[in-house]
MIGU-416312 format. One record per residue (C-alpha): residue in one letter; x, y, z. Coordinates in steps of 0.25 Angstrom, whole numbers, plus 5000, padded with zeros to 4 digits. Layout:
<atoms>
aXYZ/...
</atoms>
This chain:
<atoms>
m600652105528/a601551995524/t600951865529/a601651735530/s600651635526/v599151625525/s598551575538/f597151575544/k596851695553/s595651725562/r594851845560/e595451915573/d596951875567/h596551935554/r596052065560/k597252075568/q598152055556/l597352165548/e597552265560/l599052235561/e599152255546/e598452395547/a599352435559/r600552395550/k600152475539/a599852595548/g601252585554/l600652555568/a601252405568/p602652365564/a602752305550/e602852155548/v604252095546/d604651995536/e605651875538/d606851965535/g606452075545/k605952175535/e604652245537/i603452215528/n602752335522/p601252325528/h600652385516/i601052275507/p599752195502/q599552065508/y599551995494/m600952035492/s601452015507/s600851875509/a601651765505/p601051645496/w600651525504/y601551435497/l602851505503/n602451465517/a602951595523/d602951595538/k603351745540/p602851875533/s603751905522/l603851975508/k604851875503/h603851815493/q603751945486/r605251945483/n606051865473/w606551765484/k606751645475/s607751715466/d608851615461/p610251655465/n610851605452/y610151715444/t611051835442/k610751985437/s612151995430/w612252015415/y613251985404/d614652065404/r614552115390/g615852125382/a616652055393/k617851985388/l618651875394/f619951805389/q620551845375/a621451735369/n622651755360/k622351645351/y621251565346/r620651455355/k619951325351/g618451345351/a618451495351/c617751585341/e618351575327/n618051715324/c618551795336/g619251685345/a618351705357/m618051575365/t616651625370/h615951605356/d616051535343/k616151595329/k614651595326/s614251675339/c615451775337/m615151915338/e616451975332/r616552015317/p616951895309/r618351895306/s618951855292/v619851755299/g619451715312/a620251715325/k620351565324/w621351575312/t621951715315/n622151685330/i622151845332/n621151945339/i620551835347/a619251895354/p619151885369/d618151785375/e616851845379/k616251835394/v615151735393/e614151745405/s612951655408/f612051685420/e610651655423/l609651775424/d608351775432/y606951805427/d607151955429/g608551955423/k608151885410/r607051995408/d607852115412/r608052195400/w609052285408/n609952175412/g611352195409/y611152345406/d612252435410/p611752565416/s613052645413/t612752635398/y611552735400/t612452845403/r612652865388/v611152885386/i611152985398/a612353065392/d611653065379/y610453135385/e611253225393/a612053275381/r610753295373/e610053375385/e611353465386/a611253495371/r609753525372/k609953625384/k611053695377/y610253715364/l609053765373/k609953865380/e610453915367/q609053935361/q608654015374/l609854105373/k609554125358/k608154165361/l608554255372/e609554335363/e608454345352/k607454395363/d608454505368/g608754545353/e607254575351/e607154665363/g605654655366/d605054635352/e604454505356/n603054475352/v601954375357/a602454265347/s603854265352/e603354255366/e602554135363/d603754075356/d604654105368/e603654045378/e603553915369/d605053905369/g605153925384/l604153815386/k605053715378/i606153735387/d606353615396/e606153625411/a607553585413/k608053715407/v607253805416/d608153865427/e607953835442/s607153955445/a606153915435/q606053775441/m605753825455/d604453885450/f603653765453/a602253845451/k602553885436/v601653825426/e602153795412/k601253795400/r601353685390/v600653715377/r600353635364/t599953505372/t599353385365/g597953425372/g598053575368/g598153695376/s599153715388/t599353635400/g599953685413/t601053605419/v601653635433/r603053605437/n603453515448/l603053565462/r604453535468/i605853515463/r606153365462/e607453395470/d606653425482/t606453325493/a605053265493/k604253295505/y604153155510/l605653145510/l605953255519/n605653175532/l605853025530/d605352995545/v604052905545/n603452985556/s603653115548/a602553195540/y601653105532/y601753105517/d600553075509/p601053015495/k599653025489/t599553175490/r601053205492/s600753285504/m601453295517/r600653385527/e601653385539/d603053445539/p604053325537/l605153405544/p604453485556/d605753495564/a606653555552/d606953695550/p605853775543/n606853855535/d607453725529/k606053655525/f605453675512/y604253585515/v603453585528/g602253505524/d600953525517/n600253575529/q601053705528/n600453735514/r599053715520/l599353805531/s599953925524/g599654015512/q598354015504/a598053875509/l597853925523/e596954045518/f596153945509/k595953855522/q595453975530/l594554015518/n593853875519/i593653875534/h593054015533/a592053965522/w591653845530/e591453925543/a590654035535/f589753925529/d589553865543/k589053995548/g588054015537/q588754095526/d588554045512/i590054025508/h590653905501/m592153895498/q592053805486/a590753865480/a591154015482/p592654025485/s592754175481/q591554205491/a592254125502/e593554195500/l592854335500/l592154305513/f593354255519/k594154385516/s592954465522/f592954375534/k594454395536/i594254555535/k593154555545/k593954465554/e595154555554/k594254675556/l593554615568/k594854575574/s595454715573/e594154775580/n594254675591/k595754705593/d595454855593/k594354835604/i595354755613/m596454855612/e595454975615/k595054895627/y596354835633/g597354915626/n598554875617/a599754815624/a600554805612/s600454965610/e601655055611/e601155105625/p602155065636/i601654965646/p601855005661/r602954935668/e602054885679/l601454795668/l602754745662/l602854605669/g602654675683/q603954745683/s604254855692/e605454935698/k605154895712/e606254825720/i606054705728/e607054635736/y606954495741/d607854405751/r608354265749/t607054205753/g606254285743/r605554375753/i605454525749/i606454615757/k606154745750/g605054795741/q603654735739/d603254605732/v602654615718/a601154585720/l600654475710/p599454525702/k598154455706/s597154405696/k595654415696/y595454275701/e595654245716/e596954195720/d597554135733/v596154105739/f596353995749/i595053915754/n594853805764/n596053835772/h596953815760/t598253895759/t598453865744/v597553875732/w596953765724/g597853715713/s599153745721/w599453595722/w599453485712/k599653335713/d599253215705/h598453295694/q597653365705/w597653515710/g597553545725/y597953635737/k599453635740/c599153665755/c598453535758/k598653455745/q597253435743/t596653415729/i595153435733/r594753585729/n594053665740/s594553565751/y594953605765/c596453625767/t597053525777/g598453575777/l599653485780/a598853385787/g598053355775/i599253335767/e599853235777/a598453165778/a598453155762/e599853105762/a599553005773/s598252955765/a599052945752/d600152865759/l599052775766/m598352755752/k599652715746/a600052615757/n598652555755/m598752545740/a600152485742/r599652385752/k598452345743/e599352325731/a600252235740/a599052155745/e598552135731/d599952085726/e600051985737/p599351855734/v598151815743/r598551695752/h597351595754/e597351495765/e597551355760/k596451265765/r596951125767/l595851055760/a595750905758/t595350885743/w594550765738/g595350645735/t596450675745/d596750625758/v596750715771/p598150735776/n598450675789/d598950805796/i597650875793/v596750905806/l595250895804/d594250975812/k593250885819/k592150985818/l592351005803/l592450855801/d591150835807/e590450945799/a591150885786/l590550745790/k589150805791/k589350875777/e589850745771/g588650665777/a587650765772/r588250765758/r588150615757/k586750615761/e586450715750/e587150625740/m586250505745/d584950595743/e585050685731/r583650745734/k584250815746/r585350885737/k585051035736/y584951105723/n586051215727/v587251135731/k588451205736/w589851135735/n591051165743/d592351135737/e593151155749/v593451015755/t594051025769/a594850915776/e593650885785/d592750865773/m593750775767/e593850695779/a592250685781/y592150635766/r593150525769/m592450485782/k591150475775/r591650415762/i591250265760/h592450175758/h592050055749/d593249975752/d593049985767/p592349865773/m591749945785/r591150055776/d589750005779/f589950035794/l590450175792/h589150245791/
</atoms>
């Protein structure tokens, strides 16, 4: 993961970050995007993706891994060798005394020294060379192929091709000469000559072998006289290099999985393609066909026989396991044929050459039956449907249809009364109407309940006089409630004066009515009132 800068993370944030990285590596979460909008590979290690602290990177990026400090003044061009500029007609002051060019002096002149220089003869003035000066970067100064012209390598290729053609021609002539000598001898070859021919054939390069021999992939060639002595077997390539690799047959990400470590692709990469046009259908096809399938059946038989108590082991005694498997197959086929003969003797053979009666062929007959437009029989007799050994059309509890003739809301029932309770008594059309009315009533009740739940509950507003506020002038006080409030206020003041009468469990009432507020004001002592001593 490409991190912008190192910052403190809690344990929970660190765990979430690790889970996100694992999801990105598994392809379950989208990859991280850098500043330029490009996706960052989640498999890049953290020590490569995290930017150094001194860069103060705010966003995830891999910019620090690129050469982002390159100097634009650096160039990758090279000298134009052999390029000439201006050629003068006469000698110029300051030019080379030997050839007459202005780009160098006599000491650094690369031309053959003339007996009389161009300064005095004023003829054959050499053209000025193209002098270039440019600054190279670190890699350009150390690039040993800088300035190399690839077109010059064509001469080397042409030389090798000419040499190869000459060698092919010589080997072909030698082969023709040996064939002529072999035809002249007419069967007088001995063992020594055969060995010589075999050695000569082994020296032939693989490129000279025809295409039919190249298709023989399983052929093993012997290489003799090796450094270690003896002979070693070398197998040719298992496929032609011009064939398309299996992982390139279908480039879809969600197609068959290719394991690069074992080079295996078990599923078919092109399952929808024509089988006649495909030469590769997956590695599972090889496992389920040929000797691989027989070997699998042999292993399974050995395991099952060992579990049943037989002393058999596939790896310890493979010959014994294979012999027992062959005898098991013979006995199985014999038992299968005996069971088949017994069944045919008891029930007969429907696939024999004996003709089947016409009455049994799809119930066809030559009897003519005539129907009217409504489907009723006018002439003839209706075909009787065959009855099974089970009871059919047995109606119980006043029902006119059988159980399972009606289906609704994933439940079976009776069609005559539309009841889903088995063995219930039939109620007919009245029961259907009652059920529909009950369902409608239930729907109406549910709708009314939902509407009632959606409407907010309106509470009656109580006009309470809060502490510290004045009682409105338009409020009407109840005399009876006011007297009760005055008694409560007097009792409360007595309790305040004598703490011993105060009970342990005290219940407070937070709701203060207008009468309570008026009683409190009437009982309150006004310190500024000169008549306060005469109130009580």
